[in-house]
N, C-alpha and C positions, 0 to 999 in steps of 0.2 A: 407286627409279624406273626407269625404263627409256626408251630412245631407240630408235624404231621407224622403219625406211626401209621404204616400198613403192616398188618399183621397176618401170618400165613399158618395153614394147619400144619402142625409138626409130625403128624403120623397118621395112619389110617387111609382110607380110600382118596380121600382129598388132599393128601399130604403134597404140599407145595403151593396149593391153591390159596387165593386170598380168602381169609377168614373175616377180617373186619378192619376198622379203622379207628384212630382216635386223633383228635384235634385239639392243640391248646393255643390259646391266642395270648398276644403279649403287647402291651402298651396301646390299648386303644387310644387313638388321639383324640380325647374327649373335647379339647379346646375346638374341634372343628364341628362339633355339634351346635356350637353357639357362635359360628361364623368367625372365629379366631383362626383360621388358616393362613396359609401363605396367601398373599394378594393374587387375585385372580383364580384361586381354587375354589371349587365347590366344596359344600357340606357333603353330607352322606347321601348316596343316590337315591335312597328310598323315599327321602322328603319330596324330591321333585317328581319322583314317579308317582305318589299319591297325589300329588296336587295337580298332576295332569290327567289323572285317570276318570275317565267318563262314569265310572262306577263309584270309586271311593272317595273321589274328591266330595261330592254332594253328601255322601254319607257322613263324612268327617268333617263337613263345615269349612272345607278346605277352598282358599281362594288361590289363584295362580301364584307360583313361587316368589315373584316381585314383590308380593304384598307381605313378606315375612322378614323380619331383620335378620334372623339367622341364616337367609338364604340369599339375600339382596345383592351381595357383592358379586355374586357371579351365578346365573341362573342356567344359562345353556352353553353347551360346548358342542362344535360341529361334527365332531366324530361320535357324540353319544346320540341313541335315539332311545329316550326314557320310554317311550309307549312299547317298544319291542323288548326292551330290558325289563319291564315290568311282567310282561307275559312270562319271560323265563323265570323270573323270581317267583311269581305265583306257582308255575309248573314245579319249581324246586321244592317249594312247601308242601305241594300234594305228593311228590315223589317219597319226602322225608316223613309223610305220614301225618301232617298236620290237619287237625279237623276244622271246619268253618268257623267254629268258635275259638278255636286258637287263632286262627288266623285274623278275625276281628279284634281280639285282644291285642295282637302285636300292632295292628295298624291304628288302634285306639290309642296305644301308648305313644307311637310314633306322631301322631296327630296333636296329641297332647302336648308334646315338647315344644311344636310350633306355636301353638296357642299362648303357652305360657312365655315364649320369647316376645311377644307383642304386648304383654302387658306393662302398663305405664304406672308408675308411682307418683304421687304428690306430697309435698313437704307437710307436716302437722306438727303442732307444739312448738313453733319457732324453729323448726328445721331438724330437730332433734329427733323427731319420729316421722312417719310416713303412712299413708294408706294408699290403696288400690284407686287409681282415679276414675271418675264417673263413666269416662267412656270405656274403658277398659273392664268395668264390671262384667259385662257380657263377655269378654274374652276370659277372664276368670271361672265364669260359670261353664263355659265351653271345656275349658282345661279340666275342671273337676268332674265334668259329664263324662269324658274320655277316660278319667283317671279312676273313674267311680267312688269319689270321695265327696263330703260335702263342701258346697262351693264357698259358703261363709268361713268353714274351718281353714280351707286353702288360703282364701285371703288373708286371714288373721295370722297363719303360720308365715307367709311371705313377709309380713311387716313386723313379726315380733319373733324372737329366737330365744330358745331354752338353752340355758349354759349350766352344767353341772359344776359348782364350786364347793370344794370340801364336803361332797356328798350331799350338797344340797341344791336343788334345782333353782334357777333364778331365771326372771322372764326380763329381757331388755329389748328395747325398741330399737327397730331398725331405721337408719336414715335412709332417704332416697337410694343412695349409693349403696348401702348395705342391703336393702331390698331387692335391687336390680342384681347384686352379686347371690342373693338368696335364691332367686330365680333361675339365674344360669345353673347353679349349684344343682339345683333340683331338676333343671333339664338333662344336664349331664349325668346325675346320678341315675334317672329313668333310662335314658338310652345305654348306658354302661351296662347295668344290671340286666336289662333286656337282650343286650347283645351277648352277655355271658350266658344267659339262659339259654337262647338259642344256639349256642355252641354246645351245651350240654345236652339238649335235646337231638341234636344232629349226631353226637357221639352215640347217645342211647340208640338211634336209628341205625347207625352202621357199624357199631360195635360188636364184636363177636369173640370167639377163642382167642386168648392171648398167648401165641406162640412166636416162634422165630420172627422178627420184624425189619422193616427198613425204617428208619427215621429220615424225615425231610425237614429241614430248618430254612423257612423262607421268611427272610427279615430283611428289614431296610437296610440298604448299604450307609457308609459314612456320610453324614451329611454336613454340607457348609453352604447356608444361605445368607442373604445379605441381613436377614434378623434371624439370630439363632437363639432359642429358649430353652425351658425345661426340657420339652420333649426331644430337641436335637441332644441335649445333655445326657438323656437316657438311651437314645438311640446310639450316639458315639462311644458311651461307657460300653455298649453291648459290643460294638465292633472293635473296641479295644481287647475286650476279653476273649472273643472270637479270634482276633488277629493274634494273640498271645498263644491260644491253642494252635492256630495254625503254623506259628514260627515252630512252636516247640515240636509239633508231629513231622514237619517238614525237615526239621534238623535232626531229630531222633530217628527218621527213616532214613536219613542219609547215613548217620552214624551207625546204625544197625546193619544197613547193607554192606558198609565197608569192612564191619567187623566180621559179619557172617562170611564173606568172600575172602578174608584174610588178606586184605589189602590195606597198606600203611596209607595213613591219612592225616592231615593236620586238622585241629580243631577248627569248624566252620564257624566264623563268626556272623551274627545276625543280628538284627536291631532290637533291642531289648525295651519294651515298652511298660516294663514294671512300674517306673519311676509315675508314669500318667496314671496307671491304675490305682497307685497308693494314693496320689494326689485325690483322685475323684472318690476313693472308698473306703480309706484308712479310718479307723477309730481312734480318738475322738474328733480329729480336725480335718477329716476328708471334706471335700467341697460339697459332698451330696449328704453326708452326715450332718454337717453344720446347717444345710438347707432344713433339714428335719427338725433339726433343734430350734431353729428360728420361726418354725411353724407354731411350736409348743409354747414360745413366750409370749405373754400377756399383751405386750407392745411391739412384737416382732413386725419387721418391716424390711423391704427387698434391699434399701439402703444401707440399714443396720447389718443385713447379712453380707452384703459386699464389703463392708469395712471389716467386719470378723475376717472373711476367708483372706483378704487382703493382708490383714495382720498377722494371721497364723501361717500363711503360706507366702510370705514374702521372700524367703531363703530358696523355695523351690526353683529348679532351673526349668520346668515346665510349665510355670505359671506366671503371668504378669497381671498387676491390677492398675487401676488408673492412675496415670502418671508415668508408669514405668515404660509404657510403649505409646507413641505419639499416636497411633492410630485408634486407641481405645477411648471411648468417650466416659464421661463420668459415672455412666450407670453400666459398666460393662466389664468383664474380666476376659483374659485371653488363656487358651489352654493349647499347648503345644503338641498336638496328638500326632500319633505315627505317621498320618497321612497328610498332616499340614496343621497351620495354627488356624484355630477357629477363635472368633469374639463371640462371646455369650452376653445377651442383654438380661439383666437381672429383673428388670420391670415386668411383674406379673409373676415371677416364677413361684413366690410364696403361695399365692392363689391356686395356682395350678398343682402345686405340690400338697397343698393341705386339703383341696376338693371338698371344701367345707359344706356339709348338709346338716343343717341345724336338726336337734335332736326332735323338735316339734314337727317337721317336715318329715321326717323319717318315720316317725310314730304314725303319722297321717296316712302314708302310703302302707305301712302295715297294717293298719285297719281299714284298708279298702274292701269294698263289698265283693271284688272279685278275689277269689282265693289264688289265682295265679298271681296276682299283684302281690298278694302278702306274702308268697312263696318266695318272691325274688328281694323282698325286703322283709326278712323275717327279724322275729323279736329280739333284741338285744340283751345280753347279760347286763343287768343294772349295774353289777360291779364292775363293769369295765365301761360304764357310759362316760366317765371324763376322760378316759384315754384317748388321746388323740393319735390315728393313725395316718400315715401320710402315703401318697401314691408312689413315691420313691421307694419306701421301705417294702411296699406289696412288688413292685417291680424288681427289685434286688432279690427279694425271695424267690419270685419266679426264675430269675437269671441263674440263682445258684442252683436251683433244682434242675434247669435246662442244662447246665454244664456238667452236672453230675450224670445226666443221661448220655449227653455227648462223650463223656469219658469212658462209658461202657461200651461205647461203639468203634467200629473201624471207619474213620470218617474218610469221606471224599469231599473235596471243596470245587464247587461250579461258580464261576464268577460271570456274572450277567452284564454285559456291556450295553449300554444303550447310546446308539451312534448319533443320534440328533433329538433336539428337543420338541419337533413337530412330528415324530413317529412316523415318518415318511421313508420309503424304501429307497435305497440306492442313493441316500445321503449320509456320508459319514464326516462327522465335525471333529477334525483330528485333536484338536485341543481338548475337547470334551471327553474323548475316548481316553488319551493320556491321562486325564485327571482322574477318571474311574480306575483306571489300572493302577495308577499310583496309590488312590486311596484303599484299594481292595488287597494291597499287598503284594501284587502280582510281580511287580519288578523286584522286591524284596525277596521272593521266593526264587526268583531266576537269579538273583545275585549268590542265594545260597547254593543251589545246583552248580552255577558255574565256579564256584569255589572248590567243589569236589571234582567228579567225575560225571559230567552230564551225559556223555553217550556210554550206553551199555548193553551188549548184545551176549545172547548165550553162545557158548563156544562153537557149536555146530553151524549156527547162523552167521556167525563171524566168520568160520572158515570158508562155508560156501560161497558168501559175499564177496571175500577179499582174497580168496586163493588165485583169482585172475591177475593180481598185481605181479606173480611171479612170470607172466607170458611177456617176452621181450621181441623185439624186432625179428631177431634170428631164431627163435624158439622158445622154450620153456626154460627159465632158470631152474636149478635144482632145488627141491624142497626137501631138507633133511629130515624128513619124516614119511612114513607111510600113511596114507589116508585114512587106513584103519585102526592108527595108533590113538591114544588117548586124545579126545578132542583139544585138552588143553596143550598137550605137546604139540599137537599139530599147527595149533594157532601161532604158536612160539615160531615152528619151522617156518611158517608162510610169512611172518614178519622179517626172520632173519635172511629170507631168499633175495631181498632187495637191500640196495646201500642207502638205507636211510635211517635216521636216528629215532627209533621207536622204544628208546629207553622209559618213556614215560607213559606207556601203554602198560596197564596191570592185567595180568592174566589171574583173575580169581577162581574159586573153587568151581563155579558155574557160569562166569561172565567174564567177558573182557572189556575192562573199563578205560576209557580214554577221554581226553578233552578236545576242544575245538580245533587246536592246530593240528593234532593228529588226524582227526577226522577228515579234515582238508585235504591233507597229503594223501590219506587212504583212498577218498574218492577221486583225486586227480590220477593217481596210479592205475586205479581201476578202470576209469573211463579211457585212459590212454590204451591201456591192454585191450578192453573191449572194441576200441576203435580197430586195433590191428587185426584182431579175430574177425571182425565184420568185413574188413578189406580182403581177408582170405576167401570167406564165404561168398562175397560178390564176385571174386575171381572165378571161383570153382563153378558158380551158377551161370557165369557167362561162357566158360569152357563148355558147358553141356548144351 
């Protein structure tokens, strides 16, 4: 997701005009870089665009997309034209002021990611160690060339990791599996840091005077897939926080309106998702905090993590572990979100949250010959070398900052509903639409509004709209107020001119507030009266 601010000049000749913009991205789906997205989904588009480019593919030693592990699961989509899209991307780089050297560096790093993904490893020392396979030596050399680091050093850093233990650096051999994980961690780190740098450069290009602003949060909606993992946990946690804000805002808005209008009202009940937020983020035993702690354990594992949360949260009404619900398999847990129940698969969660990039691989990139690369992999404070930070911690920090920004604004909520899975016009899949409306909390908001007074009109508009109800078949019923009287008094007189029970209609200080039942009666009486008026008009025209 992303948070975008558009700033306006606060004064001077350009007052009110756009002064600049600022973008912040959230939760880049790094697993997509290494081809571990949902089944049938592509990795990031730039990889396919480079692989098909007649200019850049040869310059980057790239083969067709099918040749790369990270891309092979899905290479083409009928609605995507990679050639045309790449032209737009190239034009955008130019518009943002990127030089030809900048552009080459960006594409070099993207190509390096693909070459790293095809490197294979062979076991050594009875399987305890590993080495780059002979046929992959060339791929390792290509990756090193585009990263602008030493090829031998890159190969060595992939099969051996450095770990700080009690302040001392220890060298540990990687098994074939660990070497593959190291390659994936490297690929994800390169793409992620590059992506953040591009966002920073775009902000520098479009930034300007910081004045009055409009902020737009464009973020994933609530997600329930067949397989839900760490990314869905983070996304759904974000949506829980936003839904809490939405509920509080809607409730507070309703309550303040009734108070300002001097209208009696009952407390409006709404779904409290506080227990779910507490389950996910409370310290020290919230699901996400326990995941961070498991990352730091020397022998931490997905199954151990699952056992811990099942033990700590067994009394929670919004959580279920293996054995508590029949639909949950042995490597999963269930969370009862406000939008529905979601089963999360713990397999791979620790790796995604740890995002492990060994010390020596990081230092290798920090020592690259291209200063742009060293800038996105700056030297680390040696005193913090042993501290393990997690993706989840960084994300929750960003989310806290985001919610603080949202709290300072007057929010408006726009819910986008996708009508069908094929993005085709004139096709509405009702079940899909209903699910999205439920997940977005729209029905909950409607319920809050219905509990109060969903219809509200200013006095003058109410009087001009419904004064017609006093029109009877034999003429006008008397309205016991002068049309020039106070609008509130005239509204009461209009309602009193007919023999209907409008006791539940509330005349506030500036608004008339009422519910659906009163609205139906008012509309019926108005339409009947206007029908009589139109009959008289038609008769008058015929006589002429």
